[in-house]
N, C-alpha and C positions, 0 to 999 in steps of 0.2 A: 717353936717359931722364933726366928731371930728378930730382935728389936733393932731397928736401924740406929746406928751409932751417930750421934750428933755432937761434935766437939764443942759447938757453941750452943748452949741450952736454948736460946731464944731464936736461933737461926731459922728453923723451919716455919715458925709462926710469922716471923718477919717476912720471909720469902713469899708465903701465901698471901700476905697483905699486899706486897709489892706486885706480884704477878697477877693478882685479881684486879689490879689497877685501882685499888681502894684509895680514895682521897686524891685530890688534884695537886696539893702542894708538894714541893720537893721535901724529902725526908731530912731530918736534922743532919747537918754536916755536909750535905750536897746541895745546899741552897745556892742558886746562881748568883754571880756577881751582878746580874741584872740584864734580862732580855725580855722577849715576848712583849716588846713594845714599851717596856718601862725600865728606866734606870741607866741605860747605856747611852752615853753622849755620842755625838757625831764623830768625835776624835778618838773614841775608845772602842775596842772590840773585847768582849768577854770570852774567856777561854776555859773550858772545862777539861781538866787534866787528870788522867788516871795514873800518871807516872810518879808514884809516891816514893819509890826507892831512890836514894840520893843520886846515884850515877845517872839514870835516865831522867830524873827530875832536873838535874843540872844541865843535861844535854838539851832538853826541850826548851828550857829557860834561855839558853844561849841562842837557839834558833829564833825564839820570839823577840829577843832583844835585837837581833839582826833585822827582823821585819820592822820593828819600830824605827830603827835607823834609816831603813830604805823608804818606808812609807810615810813617815811623819805621824803615824797613828800610835796610840798607846794600847797595850794589851793588858787587861786585868785578868790575872791567872787565878783560877779556883781549883786548887789541888785537893784530891780526896784519895785516901788509902785505896789501893788497887781493888781488893776484893769487895770492899764496901761500895765502891763506885759501881761495880757490876751488879751488886745486890739491889742497889737503889735506883738504877737507871730508868726503870719504867715510870716511877712516880716523878722522878727528876724531869723526864721529857714531857710529862703531862702538866707540869707546873710552869716555872719560868726558867728554863734552862739557859745556859750560856750560849752566846751566838755561835761559837764553834766548839765542838766537843769531841773528845777521843772516843773511838769505838773500833769495831772489827768488821772485816769483810765477810761476805757469805751470808749464811742463814740468819745470823744475828742482826746484820745490817738490814736485810730484807724484812725481817719480822717487824721492826719499828717503822720502816719506810711504808710498808703496806698498811700499817695502822694510822698513817698520816701524822706520825709524831716527829718526822724529820723533814728537812727542806730539800727540794729538788735542786740538784747541782748540774743539770744537763748543760746549762749555759757555761759553767766553769769548765766542764769536760770538753766543750767545743773549742776551748782555748788550749787545753793541756793534753788532749788525747794522743798527740803524736809522741808524747814522752812515755807512753805505757803500752805494753804488749796486750793483745786482745784478751788474754786470760785474766789480766788484772782489771780490765774494763768490765768483763763478764762478772767478776767477783764483786764489783761495785754497783751492779745493775739489779733493780727489782723487777718484779713480774710485769710492771707497766712499761718496761723498756727504758726507764729513766735512771740516771745515776744519782746515788745518794751518799757516796763516800769518795774521798780522795785518799788513795793508798799512799803510805809514807815509808814504812819499812817492812821487811819480811825476814823471817828466820826459820831455819829448819830444826826439827827435833832429831836427835840421834843419841847414840850411846857414847858418852864422853869419858875420856880417860887421860891420865898423865903419861906422856911418852917416856919420861925418865923412869917411872916406876915399872912400866912394861918392859923397857929395854933391860933394866937391871935384873928382872926376873925371867926374861925370855918369853913373855907372853906374845901371842899372835892374834890378830883380828879374826874372830870366828865368822864363818860364812853361813853356817846352818845352826839350827836350834841345838842339835846334839853337841856340836863344837862349843856353843855358848855355855851349855850346861857343864861340859868337861872343863872349860876355862874357869867357870865359877867355882867348881869343886876344887880345882887346884888352888885358886885364890884363897879359899876358905882354909885349906890345909897349910897355906903360907902365912896364916894369921891375919889376913885382910878380910874386911867385910866386902863380899863380892860386888854387891849392888847397893849403892847408897839409895835411900828411899825416904820420902817425906809425904805426909798426907794431911797435916794439920790444917792447911788452907783449903782442903776439899777438892782441888782440881788436879794436882800432879799425877795421881793415880789414873786419871782419865787418859793420860798419854800412854800408859802401859796397856790399858784396854784397847786403845785405838791400834797400836802397833800389832798386838796379837791378833786382833780381829781382821785387819786387812792383810796381814801376812798369812793367816789361816784361810780366810773366806774370800779375800779379794776386795778390791776397791768398790765394785758395784754393790755387793752385799752390804758393805759397811755404809755406803751412802743410803741405801734403802732402809737399813736398820735405823739409822739416825732420823730418817723421815717417817718412822712409824709403820713401815711397810713390811717388816719382817718380825718374826716372833722371838721375843726375848727368852722364852722358855724352850725354844727349839733346839735341836741337837747341835747346830752350828755355833750358837752362842754358848751352849754348855761346853763345847770343846775349847772355846776361848778361856773359860774359867778353869777348866780342868788343867789346861796348859799353864795358866798363871799359878794355880795351886802347886804345880810341880816346881815352879820357879821361886815361890815365896820363901822357902827356907834359905835362899841365898840373898834375900833382901835384908836391909838394915831393920832391926827390930824396933818396936814401939813407934812406927811411922805416924800413927795418928796424933802423936804429941810433938811432932817435929816439923818445922817449916823448911821449905826447899833451900833457903839460904844456909841453914845448919847442915843439911845433907851435902850441899856443895862444898862447904868448908871441910867436911870429912874427906872429900875427894881431893881438895886442895892440900890437905895436910898429909896425904898419902895413907890414910887409914882405910879408905874404900878404893876398890879397884875400878869400878865403873859407875856411871850415873846416867840414866835415861832422862833427858830434859831438853828443853830448847837451848839454842846457843847463847841465850842470855845467862846461862850458868857462868859464863866468863866474867860476869860482873863481880863474882866473888874471888877472882884471881887478879893479882897485881903484878905489874912489871914483867920480869922474865917468866913468871909463872904462866902468863897468858900464852907465851910462845911454847910452853911445855904441854899445852892442852890440845887434844885432838879428838876426833869422833869417827864413828862408823855407822852406817845404816843398820837398822835392826836386822838381825839375821833372817835368812830364809827359813820358813817353816813348811809351806806347801809349794812344791816346785812349780805348780801351775801359775802361781802369782809371783814367785821369786821375791825380789826387792823393788818391785815396780812402783810402789806408792811411797811418797814422802809427805810427812806432816809438816807443812810450812805456812803457819798462820800469817796473815797480812794485817798489820795494824795501820789505822788511818784516822781520818777526821771527817765528821759530819757537820751539818749546819742545823740549827734548831728550825722548827717549822715556821716560826715568826721571829726572826732575830731583831734585836733592838737596833742593830746597826747592820742592815743587810748588805750595803755596799762594802763596808769594812770587812764583814765576814767573808764575802766572796774574794776580796783582795788577799786576805790571809790564806784562804784555802788555795788560791792560785799560786801563792808564794810557797806553800807547803808541797806543791807538786813539782817544784823546781829541783834539779840536781843539787844546786848550791845549798838549799835548805836541808835536804836529806843528808848530804855529805857533812854539813856542819854538825848535824845531830850525831852522825856516826863517828865523827872525830872525837867527840866526848864519850860516846858509848859504842865502841867498835865490836858489838856482839851480834849485830844484825847486818843486813845489806839494804841498799837503796832499792826502791821499787821503780824508780825512773830508769828507762832504758838508755838515757843520755848521761847517766852518772859515770864519771871517770873512776874506774876501779883500780887504777894504778897505785892508789894509796891504801888499798885493802891489805890487812894482815893475812897471814896464811889461813887462819880460821875462816875469815870472810870469803877468801877466794874459793876455799873448799865448799863453803855453804852455797855460794852462788852456783858452783858447778853441779852440786848435788841436786839443787832445785831445778836447774836447767835440764838435767838428764832424766828427771823423773817422768814416767809415763802418766802418773796421776798425782794430784796435789790435794791434800785435805787440810782443813782449817783448824781442827781440834774439836773434841767431842762437845765442849760447852759452847762452841761457835757453830757447829754443824747441825745442831738439833734444836727443837723447841726449847726456849729458855726455862719453861716450867718443868720440863722433863730433866734437863741438865741440872738445874739448881736443887731439885728435891729428889726425884727418883734415882738419878745417876749418882749424885754425890753421896747420898745416904746408902744406896745399894752397894757401891764400891767400898765405902767405909765398913759396912757390915761384913762384907766378904773378907776384907783384910783382917778384921777383928776375929772372924770365925770362918775360915775357908771350908770347914767341914759341913757347914749348913748352907751350902750353895743353893739347894733346892728352894728354900724359902726366900732367899735373896732374889733369885730369878723370878719367882712367882710375884714378889712385891713389885719388881721393876716391870714385869709384863702387865700386871693389873693397872699400874699407873700409866703405862704407855697406852693401853686401850682407852683409858679415861681421857687422856690428853689429846691423842691423835684421832680418836673417833667420836669424842664427845661434842 
């Protein structure tokens, strides 16, 4: 029987505590700057920020400073390391969260909205809805028909590569899995690591699972699996892992000890040929290197589904259920919905695209233009495994199950049994 691999020894215990909702106070390090009726003055809005990497942190700071200049309000920023922010969000929301806080669209947004842990933004949406396509409003709406999130930026996942490396070696974009394997084989013989790979942070490998699952089994099966309506031990999921096992020898070794930034640097340095990640991978590229970066949609595996689905997570902002400065919070959220705010962010971090349909794209770089087109052309959009399913399943069963598989792909039976057992407990318990 495989023991699920946990790179952080106390992580599972911590997540159980969080997801059980134990304790009302925010966990250490994610204490709010002051809301829930206490501590926020009438001229200050507190802001919970999960953009801890320097580039996006500087970008959102520039946006908030612009808001301060326009509104006359002050913004007290509470930044937390990205993964810890996600791990601690449940208790944070039950305590005294910041007035406005970063989060994600889709299942993860609805999960907290339906528990009454975030504020209704329907009144803000009545002012900003003309700036969003219906799909973005849908992704911000809970089962009660009310909106709980303001979309800010969006980015696609794809297979990224350096154009100069490919041109030098005569590589061509693969359209099918067999072509992908043939290319990876050739890269390996050329002395490159075919596929950069990192899993220390627990979530990057989820992107590989998602791509394989909706390429093999289609969008609807993927959505149903994420909702606990399909069997993790069934033949369709087994085929996903069997396909991944075929591809693992082309992946960068020792992934469980590597962060995505390090894997991105191996691509940037020309040591790896490809890297499946979101377009934020460009944060690790500077100057002319950014112009040398390109990507393609994950290759077709099952012709029935082709390349019709694109993983394109939406990042945005929610309001706490009882903000200390409700008027200021709504003013900030309305500001974050504007093209000016989103483009100001993208000027400092041009790795994503604006969610506003009124944003001027003439200043987009080539990567952004392609990202916008790929998202526009997709028949189906997914948010990402840890955003599309119950957070209890994502944070424990999925993270540890994928880590166990990567560590020992020959023991897939026990991995799938463990994931299936936990899915039954979470989705039917």
